C-alpha positions in Angstrom: 27.1 146.6 115.8 26.2 148.7 118.9 29.0 147.0 120.9 31.6 148.0 118.3 30.4 151.6 118.4 30.9 151.7 122.2 34.5 150.5 121.8 35.2 152.9 119.0 34.0 155.7 121.1 36.0 154.5 124.1 39.2 154.2 122.1 38.7 157.6 120.6 38.3 159.2 124.0 41.4 157.4 125.2 43.5 158.4 122.2 42.3 162.0 122.8 43.2 161.7 126.6 46.6 160.4 125.9 47.4 163.1 123.5 46.3 165.9 126.0 48.4 167.3 128.8 46.0 165.9 131.3 47.4 162.4 130.7 50.4 163.3 132.9 48.1 163.5 135.9 47.9 159.7 136.3 51.6 158.9 136.8 53.1 157.0 139.7 57.0 156.8 140.0 57.2 157.7 136.3 54.8 155.0 135.2 51.4 155.7 133.7 48.8 153.1 132.8 48.4 151.9 129.2 44.8 152.9 128.6 44.9 151.6 125.0 46.0 148.1 126.2 43.2 148.2 128.7 40.7 149.2 126.0 42.0 146.5 123.6 41.9 143.9 126.2 38.4 144.7 127.4 37.2 144.9 123.7 38.7 141.5 123.0 37.3 140.0 126.3 33.8 141.1 125.5 33.7 140.9 121.7 35.9 137.8 121.1 39.3 136.9 119.5 38.8 138.1 115.9 37.4 141.5 116.7 40.0 141.8 119.5 42.7 141.0 117.0 41.4 143.5 114.4 41.0 146.3 117.0 44.5 145.5 118.4 46.1 145.6 114.9 44.4 148.9 114.0 45.3 150.6 117.2 48.9 149.2 117.1 49.3 150.4 113.5 48.2 153.9 114.5 50.6 153.9 117.4 53.4 152.8 115.0 52.6 155.5 112.5 52.4 158.3 115.2 55.5 157.2 117.1 57.7 157.0 114.0 59.4 153.9 115.2 59.7 150.6 113.5 56.5 150.0 111.7 54.6 146.9 112.8 56.0 146.2 116.2 53.0 147.6 118.2 50.5 146.3 115.5 51.9 142.8 115.9 52.0 143.0 119.7 48.5 144.4 120.1 47.1 141.8 117.6 48.5 139.0 119.6 47.1 140.4 122.8 43.7 141.1 121.2 43.4 137.6 120.0 44.8 136.0 123.1 42.5 137.9 125.5 39.5 137.3 123.2 40.2 133.5 123.2 40.5 133.5 127.0 37.3 135.6 127.2 35.4 132.9 125.3 36.6 130.2 127.5 35.7 132.0 130.7 32.0 132.1 131.7 30.5 135.2 133.1 31.8 138.7 133.5 33.9 138.5 136.6 36.0 141.6 137.7 38.7 139.4 139.3 39.2 137.6 136.0 39.4 140.9 134.2 42.0 142.1 136.7 44.1 138.9 136.2 43.8 139.0 132.4 45.0 142.6 132.3 47.9 141.9 134.6 49.0 139.1 132.3 48.4 141.0 129.1 50.7 143.8 130.3 53.5 141.3 131.0 52.9 139.6 127.6 53.0 143.1 125.9 56.3 143.9 127.7 57.7 140.5 126.8 56.9 140.7 123.1 58.0 144.3 122.8 61.3 143.5 124.6 62.0 140.5 122.3 61.2 142.5 119.2 63.3 145.4 120.3 66.2 143.0 121.1 65.9 141.5 117.6 65.3 144.5 115.5 66.6 147.6 117.4 69.1 146.9 120.1 70.6 143.5 120.6 70.4 142.4 124.2 67.8 144.9 125.1 65.3 143.9 127.8 64.4 147.3 129.0 60.7 146.9 129.5 61.4 144.8 132.7 64.1 147.1 134.0 63.6 148.7 137.4 60.3 146.9 138.0 58.3 149.5 136.1 56.4 147.0 134.0 55.0 145.4 137.2 53.9 148.8 138.4 52.3 149.4 135.0 50.6 145.9 135.2 49.2 146.8 138.6 47.9 150.2 137.4 46.3 148.6 134.3 44.7 146.0 136.6 43.3 148.7 138.8 41.9 150.7 135.9 40.4 147.7 134.2 37.5 147.1 136.6 36.4 150.8 136.4 36.3 150.7 132.6 34.7 147.2 132.6 31.9 148.4 134.9 31.3 151.5 132.8 31.3 149.5 129.5 28.8 146.9 130.9 26.5 149.6 132.2 26.5 151.4 128.8 26.1 148.1 127.1 23.1 147.2 129.3 21.4 150.6 128.5 22.1 150.2 124.8 20.5 146.8 124.7 17.3 147.9 126.5 
């Protein structure tokens, strides 16, 4: 239960951060990291596939409600990512930072692929904008660079909560 509280607090802080004007401070070439994707992926990696899927669905639904776009696209996407990262996290032994970096990089590309396919189906036929101008790869690199920092913070907090 304490692990869940850590992630609820982390996600709350990230949502507050992204809604504040300070969030524009971490932008490179017009691309900012997706802190919510990083939080969902780390939660799924540590907690497992089902909690990761539930956290991904709830965060995705909140994003869909706030953005006013097509309801369910982000919820579906983050549910898949949460479950997938959680399933991979169960197969991998140990908490290795390099594995976390790789998983975040792949999760960012999967997010872009799913969102592009859903946008092409439901919003704009032929749309594949998430991969245009190489911005998604820059986002994947930024997410991968942020992941170890959050991973270390979470494991330190988790170690203190256990003892």
